[in-house]
C-alpha positions in Angstrom: -38.5 32.1 26.3 -36.7 33.1 23.1 -33.4 32.6 24.8 -34.5 29.0 25.6 -35.7 28.3 22.1 -32.3 29.5 20.8 -30.5 27.4 23.2 -32.6 24.3 22.3 -31.9 25.0 18.6 -28.2 25.3 19.2 -28.3 22.1 21.2 -30.1 20.2 18.5 -27.7 21.7 15.9 -24.8 20.4 17.8 -26.5 17.0 18.4 -27.3 16.7 14.7 -23.7 17.5 13.7 -22.5 14.9 16.1 -24.9 12.3 14.6 -23.9 13.3 11.2 -20.1 13.0 11.9 -20.7 9.7 13.6 -22.6 8.4 10.6 -19.8 9.6 8.4 -17.2 8.0 10.5 -19.0 4.7 10.4 -19.4 4.9 6.6 -15.7 5.7 6.1 -14.8 2.9 8.4 -16.9 0.3 6.6 -15.7 1.4 3.2 -12.1 1.3 4.4 -12.7 -2.4 5.5 -14.3 -3.1 2.1 -11.2 -1.6 0.4 -8.9 -3.5 2.7 -10.7 -6.7 1.8 -10.6 -6.0 -2.0 -6.9 -5.1 -1.7 -6.2 -8.4 0.2 -8.1 -10.3 -2.4 -6.2 -8.6 -5.3 -3.0 -9.3 -3.5 -3.8 -12.9 -3.1 -4.7 -13.0 -6.8 -1.5 -11.3 -7.9 0.6 -13.8 -5.8 -1.2 -16.8 -7.2 -0.5 -15.5 -10.7 3.1 -14.8 -9.8 3.5 -18.5 -8.6 2.0 -19.7 -11.8 4.4 -17.6 -13.7 7.3 -19.1 -11.7 6.2 -22.5 -12.5 5.8 -21.7 -16.2 9.3 -20.2 -16.2 10.8 -23.3 -14.7 8.9 -25.5 -17.2 10.2 -23.3 -20.1 13.8 -23.5 -18.8 13.5 -27.4 -18.7 12.1 -27.4 -22.1 14.7 -25.0 -23.5 17.5 -27.1 -22.0 16.0 -30.3 -23.4 15.6 -28.6 -26.8 19.3 -27.6 -26.8 20.4 -31.0 -25.9 18.2 -32.5 -28.7 19.7 -30.1 -31.1 23.2 -30.9 -30.1 22.5 -34.6 -30.5 21.1 -34.0 -34.0 23.6 -31.4 -35.2 26.8 -33.0 -33.9 26.7 -36.2 -36.2 25.6 -34.0 -39.2 28.3 -31.5 -38.6 31.0 -34.1 -38.2 29.7 -35.9 -41.5 30.1 -32.5 -43.2 33.4 -31.7 -41.8 34.7 -35.2 -42.7 33.6 -34.9 -46.5 34.3 -31.1 -47.1 37.7 -30.0 -47.4 38.9 -27.4 -44.8 40.1 -24.1 -46.1 42.9 -24.0 -43.6 
């Protein structure tokens, strides 16, 4: 009878180990899926912000170009007037 008890204890130990490993495997699988979902959400967020930055960059370039054109429209007549009335050192 002790041999039979020992074999049942060994069998239950192995069965418990298999169940524990299965539960651990399921837990790791679920946590990996959650991590993947969080990663995908973060990736989508970063791509959205990147697109917004690209739009802002384009808008800034347009404003910069318009600002430079405006400056040249204002500066050109003023500089021409200054050059006309101030003698040149040459």
